[in-house]
C-alpha positions in Angstrom: 29.0 -20.5 -12.9 26.0 -21.4 -13.9 25.9 -22.1 -10.1 27.4 -18.5 -9.4 25.1 -16.8 -11.3 22.4 -18.7 -9.5 23.6 -17.2 -5.9 24.2 -13.8 -7.0 20.3 -13.7 -9.0 19.1 -15.5 -5.3 21.3 -13.1 -3.1 19.6 -9.5 -5.8 16.1 -11.1 -5.6 16.4 -10.5 -1.2 18.2 -7.3 -1.4 15.3 -6.1 -3.5 12.6 -7.8 -1.1 14.9 -6.4 1.7 14.3 -3.1 -0.3 11.0 -3.5 -1.3 9.7 -4.4 2.8 11.7 -2.0 4.0 9.7 1.4 1.7 6.5 -0.9 3.2 7.4 0.3 6.6 8.2 3.4 5.3 5.7 4.6 4.3 3.1 2.4 6.1 
């Protein structure tokens, strides 16, 4: 369970990072 939660957090963080990069390039 802990491992799955760990990967879920990593996946979520990765998605957020991609979203931030997308918005940065969009506003830029």
